[in-house]
Each structure stands twice: as C-alpha cells, then as structure tokens.
C-alpha positions as a LaTeX table, in Angstrom:
\begin{tabular}{lrrr}
\hline
Residue & $x$ (\AA) & $y$ (\AA) & $z$ (\AA) \\
\hline
Met1 & 24.16 & $-83.11$ & 41.39 \\
Ser2 & 26.29 & $-81.97$ & 44.37 \\
Leu3 & 24.64 & $-80.39$ & 47.42 \\
Arg4 & 24.83 & $-76.64$ & 47.70 \\
Thr5 & 25.77 & $-74.74$ & 50.83 \\
Gln6 & 22.72 & $-72.62$ & 51.61 \\
Ser7 & 22.79 & $-69.21$ & 53.30 \\
Arg8 & 21.00 & $-65.90$ & 53.36 \\
Thr9 & 21.94 & $-62.24$ & 53.07 \\
Gln10 & 20.02 & $-59.01$ & 52.57 \\
Ile11 & 21.59 & $-57.98$ & 49.23 \\
Ala12 & 23.31 & $-60.37$ & 46.79 \\
Ile13 & 25.52 & $-58.56$ & 44.26 \\
Val14 & 26.64 & $-60.10$ & 40.98 \\
Gly15 & 29.81 & $-58.27$ & 39.96 \\
Ala16 & 32.64 & $-57.12$ & 42.22 \\
Gly17 & 34.09 & $-54.36$ & 40.10 \\
Pro18 & 33.92 & $-50.72$ & 41.23 \\
Ala19 & 30.10 & $-50.56$ & 41.13 \\
Gly20 & 29.49 & $-53.77$ & 43.06 \\
Leu21 & 32.20 & $-53.08$ & 45.63 \\
Leu22 & 31.10 & $-49.50$ & 46.26 \\
Leu23 & 27.51 & $-50.66$ & 46.71 \\
Ser24 & 28.64 & $-53.30$ & 49.20 \\
His25 & 30.64 & $-50.64$ & 51.05 \\
Leu26 & 27.78 & $-48.12$ & 51.21 \\
Leu27 & 25.32 & $-50.80$ & 52.34 \\
Ala28 & 27.68 & $-51.84$ & 55.13 \\
Leu29 & 27.79 & $-48.24$ & 56.35 \\
Ala30 & 23.99 & $-48.43$ & 56.64 \\
Gly31 & 24.18 & $-51.73$ & 58.54 \\
Ile32 & 22.96 & $-53.82$ & 55.60 \\
Asp33 & 24.56 & $-57.21$ & 54.90 \\
Ser34 & 25.63 & $-58.17$ & 51.39 \\
Val35 & 27.57 & $-60.76$ & 49.44 \\
Ala36 & 29.36 & $-59.79$ & 46.21 \\
Val37 & 30.70 & $-62.31$ & 43.69 \\
Asp38 & 32.71 & $-62.00$ & 40.48 \\
Val39 & 33.81 & $-64.57$ & 37.91 \\
Arg40 & 37.14 & $-62.78$ & 37.56 \\
Gly41 & 39.95 & $-63.15$ & 40.04 \\
Arg42 & 41.03 & $-60.08$ & 41.97 \\
Arg43 & 44.47 & $-60.11$ & 40.40 \\
Glu44 & 42.94 & $-60.34$ & 36.91 \\
Ile45 & 40.87 & $-57.22$ & 37.55 \\
Glu46 & 43.84 & $-55.37$ & 39.02 \\
Gln47 & 45.92 & $-56.12$ & 35.94 \\
Thr48 & 43.26 & $-54.89$ & 33.51 \\
Gln49 & 44.44 & $-51.41$ & 32.61 \\
Arg50 & 41.54 & $-48.96$ & 32.51 \\
Ala51 & 41.76 & $-45.21$ & 32.22 \\
Gly52 & 39.83 & $-43.01$ & 34.59 \\
Ile53 & 38.65 & $-39.42$ & 34.85 \\
Leu54 & 36.70 & $-38.94$ & 38.06 \\
Glu55 & 34.16 & $-36.18$ & 38.54 \\
Gln56 & 34.46 & $-34.24$ & 41.79 \\
Asp57 & 31.35 & $-35.92$ & 43.20 \\
Ser58 & 32.92 & $-39.33$ & 42.53 \\
Val59 & 36.10 & $-38.27$ & 44.34 \\
Asp60 & 34.09 & $-36.94$ & 47.27 \\
Leu61 & 32.04 & $-40.13$ & 47.46 \\
Leu62 & 35.14 & $-42.34$ & 47.69 \\
Val63 & 36.85 & $-40.13$ & 50.26 \\
Asp64 & 33.89 & $-39.06$ & 52.41 \\
Ser65 & 32.48 & $-42.58$ & 52.67 \\
Gly66 & 35.78 & $-43.84$ & 54.05 \\
Val67 & 36.99 & $-45.92$ & 51.11 \\
Ser68 & 40.37 & $-44.19$ & 50.78 \\
Asp69 & 41.95 & $-40.78$ & 50.31 \\
Arg70 & 44.61 & $-42.18$ & 47.96 \\
Val71 & 42.86 & $-40.48$ & 45.04 \\
His72 & 44.06 & $-37.16$ & 46.48 \\
Arg73 & 47.60 & $-38.41$ & 47.02 \\
Asp74 & 48.16 & $-40.37$ & 43.80 \\
Gly75 & 45.67 & $-38.75$ & 41.43 \\
Tyr76 & 46.13 & $-35.64$ & 39.33 \\
Arg77 & 43.69 & $-32.77$ & 39.57 \\
His78 & 42.65 & $-31.28$ & 36.24 \\
Asp79 & 40.91 & $-27.92$ & 36.17 \\
Gly80 & 40.20 & $-28.02$ & 32.43 \\
Ile81 & 40.79 & $-29.62$ & 29.04 \\
Glu82 & 42.14 & $-28.44$ & 25.69 \\
Leu83 & 39.93 & $-28.54$ & 22.60 \\
Ala84 & 42.33 & $-28.56$ & 19.63 \\
Phe85 & 41.01 & $-27.71$ & 16.18 \\
Gly86 & 41.53 & $-25.35$ & 13.29 \\
Gly87 & 45.27 & $-25.07$ & 13.85 \\
Gly88 & 45.33 & $-24.28$ & 17.57 \\
Gly89 & 44.29 & $-25.15$ & 21.09 \\
His90 & 41.47 & $-23.66$ & 23.16 \\
Arg91 & 41.29 & $-24.30$ & 26.91 \\
Ile92 & 37.99 & $-24.96$ & 28.67 \\
Asp93 & 38.51 & $-23.73$ & 32.24 \\
Phe94 & 36.31 & $-25.96$ & 34.39 \\
His95 & 37.22 & $-24.33$ & 37.66 \\
Gly96 & 36.76 & $-20.81$ & 36.40 \\
Leu97 & 33.46 & $-21.58$ & 34.67 \\
Val98 & 31.69 & $-23.88$ & 37.14 \\
Gly99 & 33.94 & $-24.05$ & 40.20 \\
Ala100 & 34.68 & $-27.76$ & 39.72 \\
Ser101 & 37.50 & $-30.00$ & 38.60 \\
Thr102 & 38.16 & $-33.61$ & 37.65 \\
Gln103 & 40.73 & $-36.08$ & 38.93 \\
Leu104 & 42.90 & $-38.24$ & 36.69 \\
Tyr105 & 42.84 & $-41.56$ & 38.56 \\
Pro106 & 42.73 & $-44.90$ & 36.73 \\
Gln107 & 39.72 & $-47.16$ & 37.20 \\
Thr108 & 42.19 & $-49.88$ & 38.17 \\
Asp109 & 43.18 & $-47.85$ & 41.23 \\
Val110 & 39.54 & $-47.17$ & 42.11 \\
Phe111 & 39.01 & $-50.94$ & 42.12 \\
Ile112 & 42.09 & $-51.55$ & 44.28 \\
Asp113 & 40.96 & $-48.97$ & 46.83 \\
Leu114 & 37.48 & $-50.47$ & 47.02 \\
Ala115 & 38.71 & $-54.07$ & 47.22 \\
Asp116 & 41.14 & $-53.11$ & 49.98 \\
Ala117 & 38.38 & $-51.29$ & 51.84 \\
Arg118 & 36.01 & $-54.27$ & 51.73 \\
Gln119 & 38.81 & $-56.57$ & 52.92 \\
Arg120 & 39.71 & $-54.10$ & 55.69 \\
Asp121 & 36.09 & $-53.91$ & 56.82 \\
Gly122 & 35.41 & $-57.66$ & 56.66 \\
Gly123 & 33.12 & $-57.51$ & 53.63 \\
Asp124 & 31.97 & $-60.77$ & 52.02 \\
Val125 & 33.47 & $-60.55$ & 48.51 \\
Arg126 & 34.24 & $-63.68$ & 46.51 \\
Phe127 & 36.39 & $-63.51$ & 43.39 \\
Gly128 & 37.00 & $-66.26$ & 40.86 \\
Val129 & 33.60 & $-67.93$ & 41.15 \\
Thr130 & 32.01 & $-70.03$ & 38.40 \\
Asp131 & 28.59 & $-71.33$ & 37.34 \\
Val132 & 26.83 & $-68.10$ & 38.32 \\
Ser133 & 23.05 & $-67.98$ & 37.93 \\
Val134 & 20.16 & $-66.07$ & 39.44 \\
Gly135 & 16.51 & $-67.05$ & 39.85 \\
Asp136 & 13.17 & $-66.55$ & 41.58 \\
Leu137 & 13.40 & $-62.86$ & 40.76 \\
Thr138 & 9.69 & $-62.12$ & 41.19 \\
Thr139 & 9.41 & $-63.88$ & 44.55 \\
Asp140 & 10.13 & $-62.52$ & 48.01 \\
Ser141 & 13.34 & $-64.54$ & 48.13 \\
Pro142 & 15.43 & $-64.35$ & 44.93 \\
Val143 & 18.43 & $-66.65$ & 44.71 \\
Leu144 & 22.06 & $-66.40$ & 43.64 \\
Arg145 & 23.85 & $-69.65$ & 42.81 \\
Phe146 & 27.56 & $-70.06$ & 42.12 \\
Thr147 & 30.56 & $-72.27$ & 42.77 \\
Asp148 & 33.28 & $-70.77$ & 44.92 \\
Ala149 & 36.93 & $-70.66$ & 43.92 \\
Asp150 & 37.56 & $-73.67$ & 46.19 \\
Gly151 & 34.90 & $-75.74$ & 44.38 \\
Thr152 & 32.10 & $-75.36$ & 46.93 \\
Ala153 & 28.64 & $-74.85$ & 45.42 \\
His154 & 26.53 & $-72.12$ & 47.05 \\
Glu155 & 22.90 & $-71.03$ & 47.05 \\
Ile156 & 22.30 & $-67.65$ & 48.65 \\
Arg157 & 18.80 & $-66.31$ & 49.24 \\
Ala158 & 18.44 & $-62.54$ & 49.51 \\
Asp159 & 15.90 & $-59.78$ & 49.87 \\
Phe160 & 17.20 & $-58.21$ & 46.65 \\
Leu161 & 19.64 & $-59.12$ & 43.87 \\
Val162 & 21.81 & $-56.49$ & 42.15 \\
Gly163 & 23.32 & $-57.01$ & 38.72 \\
Ala164 & 26.52 & $-54.94$ & 38.60 \\
Asp165 & 28.18 & $-57.38$ & 36.24 \\
Gly166 & 29.27 & $-55.09$ & 33.42 \\
Ser167 & 28.43 & $-54.65$ & 29.76 \\
Arg168 & 28.25 & $-58.44$ & 29.16 \\
Ser169 & 25.78 & $-58.74$ & 32.02 \\
Leu170 & 24.27 & $-62.11$ & 32.85 \\
Cys171 & 21.64 & $-60.41$ & 35.00 \\
Arg172 & 20.45 & $-58.04$ & 32.27 \\
His173 & 19.35 & $-61.00$ & 30.15 \\
Glu174 & 17.23 & $-62.38$ & 32.99 \\
Val175 & 14.72 & $-59.60$ & 32.38 \\
Pro176 & 12.04 & $-60.93$ & 29.95 \\
Ala177 & 12.07 & $-59.25$ & 26.55 \\
Asp178 & 8.50 & $-58.03$ & 26.97 \\
Arg179 & 9.40 & $-56.32$ & 30.27 \\
Arg180 & 12.32 & $-54.22$ & 29.05 \\
Asn181 & 13.17 & $-51.51$ & 26.56 \\
Gln182 & 16.64 & $-51.50$ & 25.07 \\
Tyr183 & 18.09 & $-48.45$ & 23.33 \\
Phe184 & 21.24 & $-48.94$ & 21.28 \\
Arg185 & 23.56 & $-47.08$ & 18.93 \\
Glu186 & 26.76 & $-48.45$ & 17.40 \\
Tyr187 & 29.46 & $-46.14$ & 16.07 \\
Pro188 & 31.45 & $-46.61$ & 12.83 \\
Phe189 & 34.81 & $-46.06$ & 14.51 \\
Ala190 & 36.87 & $-47.16$ & 17.49 \\
Trp191 & 39.86 & $-45.94$ & 19.50 \\
Phe192 & 43.35 & $-47.33$ & 19.05 \\
Gly193 & 44.81 & $-46.97$ & 22.52 \\
Ile194 & 48.41 & $-47.09$ & 23.68 \\
Leu195 & 50.40 & $-46.86$ & 26.89 \\
Ala196 & 53.79 & $-45.28$ & 26.36 \\
Gln197 & 56.83 & $-44.82$ & 28.58 \\
Ala198 & 57.26 & $-41.09$ & 28.14 \\
Pro199 & 56.88 & $-37.84$ & 30.08 \\
Pro200 & 53.55 & $-35.99$ & 29.82 \\
Ser201 & 53.00 & $-34.09$ & 26.58 \\
Ala202 & 50.53 & $-31.67$ & 28.20 \\
Pro203 & 49.35 & $-30.81$ & 31.72 \\
Glu204 & 45.70 & $-31.60$ & 30.87 \\
Leu205 & 43.83 & $-33.76$ & 28.36 \\
Ile206 & 43.87 & $-32.68$ & 24.72 \\
Tyr207 & 40.77 & $-33.48$ & 22.64 \\
Asn208 & 42.17 & $-33.14$ & 19.14 \\
His209 & 40.08 & $-32.73$ & 15.97 \\
Ser210 & 41.85 & $-33.05$ & 12.62 \\
Pro211 & 41.16 & $-34.06$ & 9.01 \\
Arg212 & 42.97 & $-37.35$ & 9.76 \\
Gly213 & 40.58 & $-38.15$ & 12.61 \\
Phe214 & 40.26 & $-37.65$ & 16.34 \\
Ala215 & 43.06 & $-38.11$ & 18.88 \\
Leu216 & 42.99 & $-37.93$ & 22.68 \\
Ile217 & 46.18 & $-37.14$ & 24.56 \\
Ser218 & 45.83 & $-38.19$ & 28.17 \\
Gln219 & 48.22 & $-38.85$ & 31.01 \\
Arg220 & 48.80 & $-41.64$ & 33.51 \\
Thr221 & 51.88 & $-40.87$ & 35.63 \\
Glu222 & 55.02 & $-38.79$ & 35.30 \\
Thr223 & 56.59 & $-41.58$ & 33.23 \\
Leu224 & 53.63 & $-43.42$ & 31.64 \\
Gln225 & 51.12 & $-41.86$ & 29.25 \\
Arg226 & 47.87 & $-43.01$ & 27.66 \\
Met227 & 46.89 & $-41.86$ & 24.17 \\
Tyr228 & 44.21 & $-42.77$ & 21.64 \\
Phe229 & 43.47 & $-42.15$ & 18.01 \\
Gln230 & 40.34 & $-42.82$ & 16.00 \\
Cys231 & 40.48 & $-45.99$ & 13.89 \\
Asp232 & 38.29 & $-48.56$ & 12.17 \\
Pro233 & 36.65 & $-51.02$ & 14.60 \\
Ala234 & 38.21 & $-53.89$ & 12.62 \\
Glu235 & 41.75 & $-52.46$ & 12.88 \\
Asn236 & 44.45 & $-55.07$ & 13.52 \\
Ile237 & 46.94 & $-53.93$ & 16.15 \\
Asp238 & 49.61 & $-56.14$ & 14.60 \\
Asp239 & 49.58 & $-53.85$ & 11.56 \\
Trp240 & 50.77 & $-50.94$ & 13.66 \\
Ser241 & 54.44 & $-50.66$ & 14.55 \\
Asp242 & 55.55 & $-48.16$ & 17.17 \\
Asp243 & 56.95 & $-45.91$ & 14.45 \\
Arg244 & 53.70 & $-45.97$ & 12.51 \\
Ile245 & 51.68 & $-45.15$ & 15.64 \\
Trp246 & 53.86 & $-42.20$ & 16.58 \\
Thr247 & 53.83 & $-40.88$ & 13.01 \\
Glu248 & 50.03 & $-40.97$ & 12.97 \\
Leu249 & 49.61 & $-39.37$ & 16.39 \\
Gln250 & 52.15 & $-36.65$ & 15.64 \\
Ala251 & 50.42 & $-35.85$ & 12.34 \\
Arg252 & 47.03 & $-35.51$ & 14.01 \\
Val253 & 48.08 & $-33.26$ & 16.89 \\
Gly254 & 50.66 & $-31.47$ & 14.76 \\
Ala255 & 47.81 & $-30.08$ & 12.67 \\
Asn256 & 46.93 & $-27.99$ & 15.74 \\
Gly257 & 50.45 & $-27.05$ & 16.77 \\
Tyr258 & 51.26 & $-29.78$ & 19.30 \\
Thr259 & 54.26 & $-32.11$ & 19.50 \\
Leu260 & 54.18 & $-35.29$ & 21.58 \\
Ala261 & 56.94 & $-36.64$ & 23.80 \\
Gln262 & 57.63 & $-40.16$ & 22.52 \\
Gly263 & 58.84 & $-43.34$ & 24.16 \\
Pro264 & 58.50 & $-47.14$ & 24.05 \\
Ile265 & 54.92 & $-48.34$ & 23.67 \\
Thr266 & 54.09 & $-50.95$ & 26.31 \\
Ala267 & 50.47 & $-51.77$ & 25.42 \\
Lys268 & 48.16 & $-51.50$ & 22.41 \\
Ser269 & 44.43 & $-52.14$ & 22.13 \\
Val270 & 41.41 & $-51.35$ & 19.97 \\
Leu271 & 38.37 & $-50.08$ & 21.85 \\
Pro272 & 35.05 & $-50.22$ & 19.96 \\
Phe273 & 32.29 & $-48.25$ & 21.62 \\
Arg274 & 28.55 & $-47.92$ & 21.63 \\
Ser275 & 25.64 & $-46.32$ & 23.42 \\
Phe276 & 23.19 & $-48.57$ & 25.29 \\
Val277 & 20.43 & $-48.15$ & 27.88 \\
Gln278 & 18.06 & $-50.72$ & 29.36 \\
Asp279 & 14.86 & $-49.38$ & 30.92 \\
Pro280 & 13.49 & $-50.04$ & 33.49 \\
Met281 & 16.54 & $-50.76$ & 35.63 \\
His282 & 14.75 & $-53.33$ & 37.76 \\
Tyr283 & 12.59 & $-56.41$ & 37.36 \\
Gly284 & 10.96 & $-58.00$ & 40.37 \\
Arg285 & 13.66 & $-57.96$ & 43.02 \\
Leu286 & 16.54 & $-57.72$ & 40.52 \\
Ile287 & 18.13 & $-54.28$ & 40.06 \\
Leu288 & 20.74 & $-53.32$ & 37.46 \\
Ala289 & 23.56 & $-50.84$ & 38.02 \\
Gly290 & 26.48 & $-49.46$ & 36.02 \\
Asp291 & 27.44 & $-50.99$ & 32.68 \\
Ala292 & 24.90 & $-53.77$ & 33.17 \\
Ala293 & 22.21 & $-51.14$ & 32.58 \\
His294 & 23.94 & $-48.64$ & 30.30 \\
Thr295 & 27.14 & $-47.92$ & 28.40 \\
Val296 & 28.39 & $-44.70$ & 26.83 \\
Pro297 & 31.17 & $-43.82$ & 24.38 \\
Pro298 & 34.37 & $-42.96$ & 26.27 \\
Thr299 & 34.62 & $-39.48$ & 24.75 \\
Gly300 & 32.72 & $-37.84$ & 27.60 \\
Ala301 & 34.53 & $-39.71$ & 30.43 \\
Lys302 & 31.19 & $-40.79$ & 31.89 \\
Gly303 & 31.21 & $-44.60$ & 32.21 \\
Leu304 & 32.80 & $-45.08$ & 35.63 \\
Asn305 & 31.21 & $-41.93$ & 37.02 \\
Leu306 & 27.74 & $-43.12$ & 36.00 \\
Ala307 & 28.34 & $-46.46$ & 37.71 \\
Leu308 & 29.39 & $-44.77$ & 40.96 \\
Ala309 & 26.43 & $-42.37$ & 40.76 \\
Asp310 & 24.07 & $-45.32$ & 40.21 \\
Val311 & 25.13 & $-47.17$ & 43.32 \\
Arg312 & 25.08 & $-44.07$ & 45.50 \\
Val313 & 21.38 & $-43.67$ & 44.63 \\
Leu314 & 20.77 & $-47.42$ & 44.77 \\
Ala315 & 22.18 & $-47.75$ & 48.28 \\
Glu316 & 19.76 & $-45.07$ & 49.47 \\
Glu317 & 16.75 & $-46.66$ & 47.79 \\
Leu318 & 17.61 & $-50.19$ & 48.93 \\
Glu319 & 17.78 & $-48.93$ & 52.52 \\
Arg320 & 14.30 & $-47.44$ & 52.07 \\
Ala321 & 12.98 & $-50.62$ & 50.42 \\
Leu322 & 14.22 & $-52.80$ & 53.26 \\
Ala323 & 12.86 & $-50.46$ & 55.93 \\
Ala324 & 9.43 & $-50.18$ & 54.29 \\
Gly325 & 9.17 & $-53.74$ & 52.98 \\
Ser326 & 8.23 & $-52.22$ & 49.62 \\
Leu327 & 9.36 & $-52.45$ & 46.00 \\
Ala328 & 8.39 & $-48.83$ & 45.25 \\
Pro329 & 11.89 & $-47.45$ & 45.97 \\
Leu330 & 13.23 & $-49.61$ & 43.11 \\
Ala331 & 11.23 & $-47.60$ & 40.59 \\
Thr332 & 12.40 & $-44.40$ & 42.27 \\
Tyr333 & 15.99 & $-45.56$ & 41.86 \\
Gly334 & 15.46 & $-46.09$ & 38.14 \\
Glu335 & 13.87 & $-42.69$ & 37.68 \\
Arg336 & 16.67 & $-40.92$ & 39.53 \\
Ala337 & 19.46 & $-42.85$ & 37.82 \\
Leu338 & 18.05 & $-42.68$ & 34.29 \\
Arg339 & 17.69 & $-38.90$ & 34.40 \\
Arg340 & 21.46 & $-38.66$ & 34.80 \\
Val341 & 22.11 & $-41.53$ & 32.37 \\
Trp342 & 20.27 & $-39.85$ & 29.51 \\
Lys343 & 22.03 & $-36.54$ & 30.15 \\
Ala344 & 25.32 & $-38.42$ & 29.99 \\
Gln345 & 24.23 & $-40.23$ & 26.82 \\
His346 & 23.51 & $-36.90$ & 25.16 \\
Phe347 & 26.79 & $-35.35$ & 26.27 \\
Ser348 & 28.85 & $-38.38$ & 25.20 \\
Tyr349 & 27.11 & $-38.55$ & 21.82 \\
Trp350 & 27.59 & $-34.82$ & 21.31 \\
Met351 & 31.31 & $-34.91$ & 22.15 \\
Thr352 & 31.81 & $-37.99$ & 19.98 \\
Thr353 & 30.08 & $-36.66$ & 16.87 \\
Met354 & 31.60 & $-33.19$ & 17.25 \\
Leu355 & 35.17 & $-34.48$ & 17.40 \\
His356 & 35.33 & $-37.66$ & 15.29 \\
Thr357 & 35.58 & $-37.85$ & 11.51 \\
Leu358 & 32.63 & $-39.80$ & 10.15 \\
Pro359 & 33.14 & $-42.24$ & 7.24 \\
Gly360 & 32.80 & $-40.40$ & 3.95 \\
Ala361 & 33.19 & $-37.00$ & 5.59 \\
Thr362 & 33.59 & $-34.14$ & 3.11 \\
Pro363 & 35.55 & $-30.90$ & 3.57 \\
Phe364 & 32.21 & $-29.27$ & 4.36 \\
Asp365 & 31.64 & $-31.74$ & 7.20 \\
Leu366 & 35.07 & $-31.03$ & 8.70 \\
Arg367 & 34.65 & $-27.27$ & 8.51 \\
Arg368 & 31.16 & $-27.55$ & 10.00 \\
Gln369 & 32.65 & $-29.44$ & 12.96 \\
Glu370 & 35.22 & $-26.67$ & 13.38 \\
Gly371 & 32.36 & $-24.18$ & 13.43 \\
Glu372 & 30.61 & $-26.21$ & 16.11 \\
Leu373 & 33.78 & $-26.36$ & 18.22 \\
Ala374 & 34.27 & $-22.61$ & 17.79 \\
Ser375 & 30.69 & $-22.09$ & 18.96 \\
Val376 & 31.75 & $-23.76$ & 22.20 \\
Thr377 & 35.14 & $-22.15$ & 22.76 \\
Asp378 & 34.12 & $-18.63$ & 21.67 \\
Ser379 & 31.09 & $-18.53$ & 23.93 \\
Ala380 & 30.97 & $-18.37$ & 27.72 \\
Ala381 & 27.60 & $-20.14$ & 27.57 \\
Gly382 & 28.93 & $-22.87$ & 25.27 \\
Ser383 & 32.06 & $-23.40$ & 27.34 \\
Thr384 & 30.00 & $-23.50$ & 30.54 \\
Phe385 & 27.68 & $-26.13$ & 29.07 \\
Leu386 & 30.66 & $-28.37$ & 28.30 \\
Ala387 & 32.32 & $-27.72$ & 31.65 \\
Glu388 & 29.15 & $-28.49$ & 33.61 \\
Ala389 & 28.57 & $-31.75$ & 31.77 \\
Tyr390 & 32.20 & $-32.91$ & 31.82 \\
Thr391 & 32.54 & $-32.32$ & 35.57 \\
Gly392 & 29.23 & $-34.06$ & 36.28 \\
Trp393 & 26.72 & $-31.19$ & 36.57 \\
Pro394 & 28.07 & $-30.00$ & 39.94 \\
Glu395 & 26.33 & $-27.61$ & 42.23 \\
Arg396 & 28.17 & $-24.33$ & 42.67 \\
Arg397 & 31.05 & $-24.88$ & 45.07 \\
\hline
\end{tabular}
C-alpha cells in the first residue's frame, strides 16, 4: 500500500458541484479553511447541460457574497409563468402577487461562476480525484481519503466532513441504517428533454396540461431552447426522430392554443424523477447537503435552489460549531434546512400531480385536474400560494 500525503483542514467537502463550491466560498468569507474534492473533472461538469431557474434569494446569495454578477448580465428575469390548460393560457404574475421574480440561468453557468470564484480566491478545489472514502465520522477528527488527479494519495483530517456529492452520494451511505430515516417516492413517468436551435416560443415558461400528457416549454438563449414532454421512464430516445418529437410537442401545446418555433434538435435525454429525503442530515461529524440529502421532481424548479439554501444555512451553523466546539449547531442546521425541504417536497409533488397525466387516467381525472388548475388561476389566494412557493417563499420586497 502506497503512503498517503497527510494534511489537515477545518472542513472537508466531498462534492465540488454548486453546493460544495458555494459552501467552500461562504466558509472562506468567514475565515474558515476547506478542501473540496470531486470525482468528475471540471470540464466534464461544465459540459453537463443542466437547466436552471433561480429563486431571487439564490440570485442575491450569488451576487451579494461576491461570487459573480454574471447572472444579472446573462440570465433572463421571469416575473411569472403560464399555466396552460382547458384550451388556453393563464399567467401567474409573480411580481404582482408577491413582489418577487425568478431568473432563468442554467445550473451549468452557476457551476462555472462558482468554480471561477474559488480559483480567483485561491480555494483548494480538486477535480478528477479517485478512490474517495470517508471515515472516523464519530470521532473528533474525521478523515477524507482520495487519490489526486496526478496519482498522489491523500489523507485529510478535518473538524467536520460535508457530503455534497449529489443524488448518488457516497457519504449518505456512510450513515448506519439504524441512525437514519429515508423517505422515498418514485413516479410512473419521466421527462423527455430536448435542446433545440430555435428562437423562443414564449417570453416565460409554459406549464402545459393536456390529454396527451404534460409539456414544459422553457428557454435557454435567444437561439437555443429547452423543452420537455412527459414520457414513460423506459422510453428509448432512439425511437424518437426530430419530426416525431416536434409533432408530439406541437399537439400537446396546440391543445391550449400555442404554436412552437421549431429548429434542429441538438440534444435528447430522458429524465426520470423521484422524491427523496434523508433525516437527520448529519451523523457524528458528517453533514449532508443538497441532493445528497434530498431530491425533488423538477416540476417545481426546486432542486438547485434547495442545495444553495442548504449551504447558506450550513455555513452559518458550521461557523457556530467551530466557535463553540459543539455539535449542537449540526442539529439546528438539519431542523432549519428540513423545514424548507419538506415545503419544497409538497410544492413539487403538488405541481407534478396537478399537471401530469397518471397511467390509466380517465376523462374524469383529466377534468378534475383542469378544475384544480382553475382553482389556482381563478383565485388570488390560489395564485399567490403558487407564486410564493415557486419564487421560494420570499419576504415582501
């Protein structure tokens, strides 16, 4: 067995996606040292296309903490969404109802901004590592082991370990089964997603309900658009030609009076989704954040925002834990984070079941969904509930 290079830091972070990088950034602002590692290379993460709708608090966190203001320059502000059903569209006016907005800004760009900021500020971030493991979680000196991209084996001791390593988390499974509760729901459908070279079909997102199934019409840039339609989780993308995709999308939105601008399709994917929460969010000196602790269906645009909200709270509680030499702030972190997580789980589940066609749905089921949607759009209270949740439960601005 080769010798490991041994070192120490205050916080060792497994996962250098948006959650791990933002945590490292916020800790540095508080004068707290950290090391973040990721098995993926930076270029690999940058080339993974991920959509992104940022709540106003997420935008403010990135800008006000000094990460970057590029989200204002390159993002697109959305003051509402369209709910399309029953033959027409119905706008939910976020800004008018709750004084808040969202920002269309891909998760890929959030990652780039954070990675650039950590490089700019001299942060210790290591991409492309292998052989990652963690241990000694219930001692005063937990350990992170990995092999660097250059082949050097490392052992880093820390005051705390953070698992921000995504939905396939290594760290999550280090919590003994008898010390965790896991809550899970799988859905009987997925999203077939495309990127298309075309102008925008609408100024804001369209959440489209139809007898053929759900469709989401989103945007990316002035020349590249992202769209989704409900499909079977086992759908084979090779069975779908560009013509077949456009015919299906046009039929779904056409039922509510919309027509899409078409163009060459540059990417296709099938996105299964589920709901998951692990509670508590810490064990010993290991703390989970982001998708390592919870996942939500994409319908409510909550995944990335929850991860950023997690680490904002976690940075505060880790600073308190280090100052007091106490584990109590870890439990406080979990309580604060999980309150928001379960609100987001409810909202995402509600949006998903209200808009998607369930297997075996009858005409009654479809008309009942239309009644539910009308209960939202025809009511100031119903519209406000959706607007508050979608924009992240903002305080009045």
